[in-house]
PDB file of N, CA, C and O in Angstrom:
ATOM      1  N   MET A   1      -5.619   1.106 -12.463  1.00  0.00           N
ATOM      2  CA  MET A   1      -5.157   1.604 -11.172  1.00  0.00           C
ATOM      3  C   MET A   1      -3.760   2.169 -11.353  1.00  0.00           C
ATOM      4  O   MET A   1      -2.893   1.531 -11.950  1.00  0.00           O
ATOM      5  N   ASN A   2      -3.545   3.385 -10.828  1.00  0.00           N
ATOM      6  CA  ASN A   2      -2.189   3.929 -10.917  1.00  0.00           C
ATOM      7  C   ASN A   2      -1.416   3.593  -9.642  1.00  0.00           C
ATOM      8  O   ASN A   2      -2.000   3.188  -8.636  1.00  0.00           O
ATOM      9  N   LYS A   3      -0.108   3.766  -9.701  1.00  0.00           N
ATOM     10  CA  LYS A   3       0.763   3.367  -8.591  1.00  0.00           C
ATOM     11  C   LYS A   3       0.579   4.205  -7.343  1.00  0.00           C
ATOM     12  O   LYS A   3       1.060   3.824  -6.275  1.00  0.00           O
ATOM     13  N   GLN A   4      -0.110   5.345  -7.446  1.00  0.00           N
ATOM     14  CA  GLN A   4      -0.320   6.193  -6.285  1.00  0.00           C
ATOM     15  C   GLN A   4      -1.660   5.914  -5.612  1.00  0.00           C
ATOM     16  O   GLN A   4      -2.043   6.628  -4.686  1.00  0.00           O
ATOM     17  N   GLN A   5      -2.368   4.896  -6.058  1.00  0.00           N
ATOM     18  CA  GLN A   5      -3.647   4.508  -5.448  1.00  0.00           C
ATOM     19  C   GLN A   5      -3.475   3.212  -4.679  1.00  0.00           C
ATOM     20  O   GLN A   5      -2.798   2.287  -5.130  1.00  0.00           O
ATOM     21  N   CYS A   6      -4.094   3.161  -3.522  1.00  0.00           N
ATOM     22  CA  CYS A   6      -4.126   1.939  -2.733  1.00  0.00           C
ATOM     23  C   CYS A   6      -4.972   0.912  -3.485  1.00  0.00           C
ATOM     24  O   CYS A   6      -6.094   1.224  -3.884  1.00  0.00           O
ATOM     25  N   PRO A   7      -4.461  -0.309  -3.690  1.00  0.00           N
ATOM     26  CA  PRO A   7      -5.226  -1.317  -4.409  1.00  0.00           C
ATOM     27  C   PRO A   7      -6.401  -1.881  -3.605  1.00  0.00           C
ATOM     28  O   PRO A   7      -7.226  -2.612  -4.153  1.00  0.00           O
ATOM     29  N   VAL A   8      -6.485  -1.550  -2.320  1.00  0.00           N
ATOM     30  CA  VAL A   8      -7.580  -2.032  -1.480  1.00  0.00           C
ATOM     31  C   VAL A   8      -8.728  -1.023  -1.459  1.00  0.00           C
ATOM     32  O   VAL A   8      -9.874  -1.380  -1.730  1.00  0.00           O
ATOM     33  N   CYS A   9      -8.418   0.253  -1.132  1.00  0.00           N
ATOM     34  CA  CYS A   9      -9.485   1.254  -0.981  1.00  0.00           C
ATOM     35  C   CYS A   9      -9.569   2.258  -2.133  1.00  0.00           C
ATOM     36  O   CYS A   9     -10.578   2.949  -2.275  1.00  0.00           O
ATOM     37  N   GLY A  10      -8.528   2.344  -2.949  1.00  0.00           N
ATOM     38  CA  GLY A  10      -8.535   3.257  -4.084  1.00  0.00           C
ATOM     39  C   GLY A  10      -8.111   4.677  -3.766  1.00  0.00           C
ATOM     40  O   GLY A  10      -8.044   5.517  -4.664  1.00  0.00           O
ATOM     41  N   GLU A  11      -7.819   4.965  -2.492  1.00  0.00           N
ATOM     42  CA  GLU A  11      -7.374   6.301  -2.090  1.00  0.00           C
ATOM     43  C   GLU A  11      -5.865   6.442  -2.339  1.00  0.00           C
ATOM     44  O   GLU A  11      -5.193   5.473  -2.694  1.00  0.00           O
ATOM     45  N   GLN A  12      -5.348   7.655  -2.148  1.00  0.00           N
ATOM     46  CA  GLN A  12      -3.917   7.890  -2.303  1.00  0.00           C
ATOM     47  C   GLN A  12      -3.130   7.058  -1.292  1.00  0.00           C
ATOM     48  O   GLN A  12      -3.510   6.977  -0.124  1.00  0.00           O
ATOM     49  N   ASN A  13      -2.041   6.443  -1.736  1.00  0.00           N
ATOM     50  CA  ASN A  13      -1.238   5.628  -0.817  1.00  0.00           C
ATOM     51  C   ASN A  13      -0.014   6.383  -0.294  1.00  0.00           C
ATOM     52  O   ASN A  13       0.715   5.866   0.554  1.00  0.00           O
ATOM     53  N   ASN A  14       0.216   7.613  -0.797  1.00  0.00           N
ATOM     54  CA  ASN A  14       1.346   8.436  -0.351  1.00  0.00           C
ATOM     55  C   ASN A  14       2.685   7.724  -0.467  1.00  0.00           C
ATOM     56  O   ASN A  14       3.534   7.817   0.420  1.00  0.00           O
ATOM     57  N   CYS A  15       2.859   7.019  -1.567  1.00  0.00           N
ATOM     58  CA  CYS A  15       4.106   6.286  -1.801  1.00  0.00           C
ATOM     59  C   CYS A  15       5.237   7.265  -2.052  1.00  0.00           C
ATOM     60  O   CYS A  15       5.196   8.031  -3.014  1.00  0.00           O
ATOM     61  N   GLY A  16       6.244   7.245  -1.198  1.00  0.00           N
ATOM     62  CA  GLY A  16       7.394   8.126  -1.332  1.00  0.00           C
ATOM     63  C   GLY A  16       8.200   7.850  -2.581  1.00  0.00           C
ATOM     64  O   GLY A  16       8.809   8.761  -3.142  1.00  0.00           O
ATOM     65  N   LEU A  17       8.210   6.609  -3.020  1.00  0.00           N
ATOM     66  CA  LEU A  17       8.957   6.272  -4.225  1.00  0.00           C
ATOM     67  C   LEU A  17       8.317   6.880  -5.462  1.00  0.00           C
ATOM     68  O   LEU A  17       9.017   7.377  -6.344  1.00  0.00           O
ATOM     69  N   GLU A  18       7.017   6.845  -5.534  1.00  0.00           N
ATOM     70  CA  GLU A  18       6.311   7.376  -6.691  1.00  0.00           C
ATOM     71  C   GLU A  18       6.202   8.896  -6.663  1.00  0.00           C
ATOM     72  O   GLU A  18       6.342   9.551  -7.696  1.00  0.00           O
ATOM     73  N   GLU A  19       5.953   9.452  -5.487  1.00  0.00           N
ATOM     74  CA  GLU A  19       5.716  10.886  -5.383  1.00  0.00           C
ATOM     75  C   GLU A  19       6.967  11.728  -5.570  1.00  0.00           C
ATOM     76  O   GLU A  19       6.909  12.779  -6.208  1.00  0.00           O
ATOM     77  N   SER A  20       8.072  11.296  -5.039  1.00  0.00           N
ATOM     78  CA  SER A  20       9.263  12.140  -5.097  1.00  0.00           C
ATOM     79  C   SER A  20      10.486  11.420  -5.658  1.00  0.00           C
ATOM     80  O   SER A  20      11.581  11.981  -5.703  1.00  0.00           O
ATOM     81  N   LYS A  21      10.293  10.202  -6.075  1.00  0.00           N
ATOM     82  CA  LYS A  21      11.393   9.406  -6.626  1.00  0.00           C
ATOM     83  C   LYS A  21      12.522   9.210  -5.619  1.00  0.00           C
ATOM     84  O   LYS A  21      13.691   9.098  -5.988  1.00  0.00           O
ATOM     85  N   LEU A  22      12.149   9.170  -4.342  1.00  0.00           N
ATOM     86  CA  LEU A  22      13.120   8.886  -3.290  1.00  0.00           C
ATOM     87  C   LEU A  22      13.446   7.401  -3.288  1.00  0.00           C
ATOM     88  O   LEU A  22      12.795   6.612  -3.973  1.00  0.00           O
ATOM     89  N   LYS A  23      14.431   7.036  -2.535  1.00  0.00           N
ATOM     90  CA  LYS A  23      14.791   5.636  -2.410  1.00  0.00           C
ATOM     91  C   LYS A  23      14.245   5.045  -1.124  1.00  0.00           C
ATOM     92  O   LYS A  23      14.661   3.967  -0.701  1.00  0.00           O
ATOM     93  N   ASP A  24      13.307   5.760  -0.502  1.00  0.00           N
ATOM     94  CA  ASP A  24      12.754   5.326   0.772  1.00  0.00           C
ATOM     95  C   ASP A  24      11.280   5.712   0.826  1.00  0.00           C
ATOM     96  O   ASP A  24      10.857   6.650   0.150  1.00  0.00           O
ATOM     97  N   CYS A  25      10.508   5.003   1.615  1.00  0.00           N
ATOM     98  CA  CYS A  25       9.078   5.269   1.769  1.00  0.00           C
ATOM     99  C   CYS A  25       8.649   4.813   3.157  1.00  0.00           C
ATOM    100  O   CYS A  25       9.296   3.960   3.764  1.00  0.00           O
ATOM    101  N   TRP A  26       7.555   5.385   3.656  1.00  0.00           N
ATOM    102  CA  TRP A  26       7.034   5.004   4.968  1.00  0.00           C
ATOM    103  C   TRP A  26       6.802   3.497   5.041  1.00  0.00           C
ATOM    104  O   TRP A  26       6.961   2.890   6.099  1.00  0.00           O
ATOM    105  N   CYS A  27       6.423   2.894   3.905  1.00  0.00           N
ATOM    106  CA  CYS A  27       6.070   1.470   3.930  1.00  0.00           C
ATOM    107  C   CYS A  27       7.274   0.565   4.163  1.00  0.00           C
ATOM    108  O   CYS A  27       7.103  -0.597   4.531  1.00  0.00           O
ATOM    109  N   PHE A  28       8.495   1.076   3.954  1.00  0.00           N
ATOM    110  CA  PHE A  28       9.689   0.281   4.214  1.00  0.00           C
ATOM    111  C   PHE A  28       9.916   0.091   5.713  1.00  0.00           C
ATOM    112  O   PHE A  28      10.686  -0.778   6.122  1.00  0.00           O
ATOM    113  N   HIS A  29       9.242   0.906   6.533  1.00  0.00           N
ATOM    114  CA  HIS A  29       9.498   0.919   7.968  1.00  0.00           C
ATOM    115  C   HIS A  29       8.320   0.422   8.789  1.00  0.00           C
ATOM    116  O   HIS A  29       8.298   0.583  10.009  1.00  0.00           O
ATOM    117  N   ILE A  30       7.355  -0.173   8.136  1.00  0.00           N
ATOM    118  CA  ILE A  30       6.187  -0.705   8.840  1.00  0.00           C
ATOM    119  C   ILE A  30       6.276  -2.232   8.807  1.00  0.00           C
ATOM    120  O   ILE A  30       6.668  -2.819   7.798  1.00  0.00           O
ATOM    121  N   SER A  31       5.918  -2.845   9.885  1.00  0.00           N
ATOM    122  CA  SER A  31       5.991  -4.308   9.936  1.00  0.00           C
ATOM    123  C   SER A  31       4.633  -4.878  10.307  1.00  0.00           C
ATOM    124  O   SER A  31       3.746  -4.171  10.785  1.00  0.00           O
ATOM    125  N   GLY A  32       4.500  -6.140  10.080  1.00  0.00           N
ATOM    126  CA  GLY A  32       3.294  -6.842  10.490  1.00  0.00           C
ATOM    127  C   GLY A  32       2.070  -6.549   9.645  1.00  0.00           C
ATOM    128  O   GLY A  32       0.956  -6.506  10.167  1.00  0.00           O
ATOM    129  N   ILE A  33       2.259  -6.344   8.335  1.00  0.00           N
ATOM    130  CA  ILE A  33       1.097  -6.138   7.471  1.00  0.00           C
ATOM    131  C   ILE A  33       0.327  -7.452   7.421  1.00  0.00           C
ATOM    132  O   ILE A  33       0.878  -8.479   7.025  1.00  0.00           O
ATOM    133  N   PRO A  34      -0.948  -7.429   7.823  1.00  0.00           N
ATOM    134  CA  PRO A  34      -1.723  -8.668   7.881  1.00  0.00           C
ATOM    135  C   PRO A  34      -1.855  -9.340   6.510  1.00  0.00           C
ATOM    136  O   PRO A  34      -2.193  -8.692   5.519  1.00  0.00           O
ATOM    137  N   GLN A  35      -1.590 -10.619   6.472  1.00  0.00           N
ATOM    138  CA  GLN A  35      -1.705 -11.384   5.225  1.00  0.00           C
ATOM    139  C   GLN A  35      -3.127 -11.306   4.680  1.00  0.00           C
ATOM    140  O   GLN A  35      -3.327 -11.281   3.465  1.00  0.00           O
ATOM    141  N   THR A  36      -4.118 -11.269   5.574  1.00  0.00           N
ATOM    142  CA  THR A  36      -5.510 -11.185   5.115  1.00  0.00           C
ATOM    143  C   THR A  36      -5.771  -9.892   4.361  1.00  0.00           C
ATOM    144  O   THR A  36      -6.604  -9.862   3.455  1.00  0.00           O
ATOM    145  N   LEU A  37      -5.062  -8.810   4.727  1.00  0.00           N
ATOM    146  CA  LEU A  37      -5.186  -7.552   3.999  1.00  0.00           C
ATOM    147  C   LEU A  37      -4.570  -7.694   2.613  1.00  0.00           C
ATOM    148  O   LEU A  37      -5.167  -7.269   1.624  1.00  0.00           O
ATOM    149  N   LEU A  38      -3.395  -8.281   2.533  1.00  0.00           N
ATOM    150  CA  LEU A  38      -2.736  -8.459   1.239  1.00  0.00           C
ATOM    151  C   LEU A  38      -3.567  -9.337   0.305  1.00  0.00           C
ATOM    152  O   LEU A  38      -3.543  -9.156  -0.912  1.00  0.00           O
ATOM    153  N   GLU A  39      -4.287 -10.272   0.873  1.00  0.00           N
ATOM    154  CA  GLU A  39      -5.131 -11.158   0.061  1.00  0.00           C
ATOM    155  C   GLU A  39      -6.342 -10.437  -0.526  1.00  0.00           C
ATOM    156  O   GLU A  39      -6.986 -10.952  -1.441  1.00  0.00           O
ATOM    157  N   LEU A  40      -6.657  -9.249  -0.007  1.00  0.00           N
ATOM    158  CA  LEU A  40      -7.763  -8.450  -0.554  1.00  0.00           C
ATOM    159  C   LEU A  40      -7.388  -7.745  -1.855  1.00  0.00           C
ATOM    160  O   LEU A  40      -8.261  -7.276  -2.585  1.00  0.00           O
ATOM    161  N   ILE A  41      -6.097  -7.670  -2.139  1.00  0.00           N
ATOM    162  CA  ILE A  41      -5.646  -7.006  -3.364  1.00  0.00           C
ATOM    163  C   ILE A  41      -6.000  -7.907  -4.548  1.00  0.00           C
ATOM    164  O   ILE A  41      -5.621  -9.078  -4.572  1.00  0.00           O
ATOM    165  N   PRO A  42      -6.721  -7.369  -5.524  1.00  0.00           N
ATOM    166  CA  PRO A  42      -7.038  -8.179  -6.708  1.00  0.00           C
ATOM    167  C   PRO A  42      -5.746  -8.701  -7.357  1.00  0.00           C
ATOM    168  O   PRO A  42      -4.750  -7.980  -7.426  1.00  0.00           O
ATOM    169  N   GLN A  43      -5.765  -9.919  -7.817  1.00  0.00           N
ATOM    170  CA  GLN A  43      -4.590 -10.574  -8.391  1.00  0.00           C
ATOM    171  C   GLN A  43      -3.892  -9.692  -9.433  1.00  0.00           C
ATOM    172  O   GLN A  43      -2.664  -9.612  -9.458  1.00  0.00           O
ATOM    173  N   GLU A  44      -4.672  -9.038 -10.284  1.00  0.00           N
ATOM    174  CA  GLU A  44      -4.078  -8.238 -11.357  1.00  0.00           C
ATOM    175  C   GLU A  44      -3.390  -6.957 -10.847  1.00  0.00           C
ATOM    176  O   GLU A  44      -2.661  -6.311 -11.599  1.00  0.00           O
ATOM    177  N   ASN A  45      -3.615  -6.595  -9.596  1.00  0.00           N
ATOM    178  CA  ASN A  45      -2.999  -5.395  -9.018  1.00  0.00           C
ATOM    179  C   ASN A  45      -1.883  -5.693  -8.023  1.00  0.00           C
ATOM    180  O   ASN A  45      -1.248  -4.771  -7.511  1.00  0.00           O
ATOM    181  N   ARG A  46      -1.641  -6.955  -7.750  1.00  0.00           N
ATOM    182  CA  ARG A  46      -0.607  -7.313  -6.766  1.00  0.00           C
ATOM    183  C   ARG A  46       0.783  -6.948  -7.274  1.00  0.00           C
ATOM    184  O   ARG A  46       1.141  -7.218  -8.421  1.00  0.00           O
ATOM    185  N   GLY A  47       1.550  -6.330  -6.389  1.00  0.00           N
ATOM    186  CA  GLY A  47       2.914  -5.956  -6.721  1.00  0.00           C
ATOM    187  C   GLY A  47       3.026  -4.716  -7.599  1.00  0.00           C
ATOM    188  O   GLY A  47       4.109  -4.400  -8.091  1.00  0.00           O
ATOM    189  N   LYS A  48       1.922  -4.017  -7.797  1.00  0.00           N
ATOM    190  CA  LYS A  48       1.941  -2.849  -8.676  1.00  0.00           C
ATOM    191  C   LYS A  48       1.790  -1.529  -7.935  1.00  0.00           C
ATOM    192  O   LYS A  48       2.194  -0.487  -8.452  1.00  0.00           O
ATOM    193  N   SER A  49       1.218  -1.548  -6.735  1.00  0.00           N
ATOM    194  CA  SER A  49       1.092  -0.331  -5.938  1.00  0.00           C
ATOM    195  C   SER A  49       1.007  -0.695  -4.462  1.00  0.00           C
ATOM    196  O   SER A  49       0.660  -1.819  -4.100  1.00  0.00           O
ATOM    197  N   CYS A  50       1.332   0.283  -3.616  1.00  0.00           N
ATOM    198  CA  CYS A  50       1.347   0.066  -2.165  1.00  0.00           C
ATOM    199  C   CYS A  50      -0.050   0.168  -1.558  1.00  0.00           C
ATOM    200  O   CYS A  50      -0.874   0.976  -1.988  1.00  0.00           O
ATOM    201  N   VAL A  51      -0.293  -0.657  -0.565  1.00  0.00           N
ATOM    202  CA  VAL A  51      -1.487  -0.506   0.266  1.00  0.00           C
ATOM    203  C   VAL A  51      -1.243   0.731   1.133  1.00  0.00           C
ATOM    204  O   VAL A  51      -0.127   0.937   1.610  1.00  0.00           O
ATOM    205  N   CYS A  52      -2.266   1.548   1.341  1.00  0.00           N
ATOM    206  CA  CYS A  52      -2.086   2.783   2.116  1.00  0.00           C
ATOM    207  C   CYS A  52      -1.956   2.497   3.614  1.00  0.00           C
ATOM    208  O   CYS A  52      -2.365   1.448   4.110  1.00  0.00           O
ATOM    209  N   GLU A  53      -1.379   3.461   4.302  1.00  0.00           N
ATOM    210  CA  GLU A  53      -1.170   3.337   5.745  1.00  0.00           C
ATOM    211  C   GLU A  53      -2.497   3.220   6.492  1.00  0.00           C
ATOM    212  O   GLU A  53      -2.583   2.517   7.498  1.00  0.00           O
ATOM    213  N   SER A  54      -3.519   3.900   6.007  1.00  0.00           N
ATOM    214  CA  SER A  54      -4.832   3.853   6.642  1.00  0.00           C
ATOM    215  C   SER A  54      -5.405   2.432   6.610  1.00  0.00           C
ATOM    216  O   SER A  54      -5.919   1.951   7.620  1.00  0.00           O
ATOM    217  N   CYS A  55      -5.321   1.771   5.480  1.00  0.00           N
ATOM    218  CA  CYS A  55      -5.809   0.392   5.387  1.00  0.00           C
ATOM    219  C   CYS A  55      -5.031  -0.535   6.301  1.00  0.00           C
ATOM    220  O   CYS A  55      -5.608  -1.404   6.954  1.00  0.00           O
ATOM    221  N   ILE A  56      -3.733  -0.349   6.345  1.00  0.00           N
ATOM    222  CA  ILE A  56      -2.890  -1.192   7.209  1.00  0.00           C
ATOM    223  C   ILE A  56      -3.298  -1.018   8.669  1.00  0.00           C
ATOM    224  O   ILE A  56      -3.442  -1.997   9.400  1.00  0.00           O
ATOM    225  N   ARG A  57      -3.484   0.240   9.092  1.00  0.00           N
ATOM    226  CA  ARG A  57      -3.895   0.492  10.483  1.00  0.00           C
ATOM    227  C   ARG A  57      -5.250  -0.131  10.789  1.00  0.00           C
ATOM    228  O   ARG A  57      -5.431  -0.736  11.846  1.00  0.00           O
ATOM    229  N   LYS A  58      -6.205   0.013   9.867  1.00  0.00           N
ATOM    230  CA  LYS A  58      -7.550  -0.547  10.065  1.00  0.00           C
ATOM    231  C   LYS A  58      -7.505  -2.058  10.218  1.00  0.00           C
ATOM    232  O   LYS A  58      -8.162  -2.609  11.101  1.00  0.00           O
ATOM    233  N   TYR A  59      -6.736  -2.737   9.366  1.00  0.00           N
ATOM    234  CA  TYR A  59      -6.706  -4.183   9.396  1.00  0.00           C
ATOM    235  C   TYR A  59      -5.855  -4.752  10.511  1.00  0.00           C
ATOM    236  O   TYR A  59      -5.977  -5.933  10.836  1.00  0.00           O
ATOM    237  N   LYS A  60      -4.990  -3.931  11.108  1.00  0.00           N
ATOM    238  CA  LYS A  60      -4.206  -4.398  12.241  1.00  0.00           C
ATOM    239  C   LYS A  60      -5.043  -4.435  13.519  1.00  0.00           C
ATOM    240  O   LYS A  60      -4.684  -5.128  14.471  1.00  0.00           O
ATOM    241  N   LYS A  61      -6.151  -3.698  13.551  1.00  0.00           N
ATOM    242  CA  LYS A  61      -7.008  -3.648  14.747  1.00  0.00           C
ATOM    243  C   LYS A  61      -7.760  -4.923  14.954  1.00  0.00           C
ATOM    244  O   LYS A  61      -8.522  -5.042  15.913  1.00  0.00           O
TER     245      LYS A  61
END
């Protein structure tokens, strides 16, 4: 899995840090990511890439 793929769905995560080497990303400004969503990330992929905004929105519903 590369850092630009969501570890949950495998689609692009649009990580601002990886794409443009900025010091900021959309994910720094989102709150309330469900713990149950984070638990879906395979252990070997945790902390290696961002969950995409689409997955976060789906699991918040």
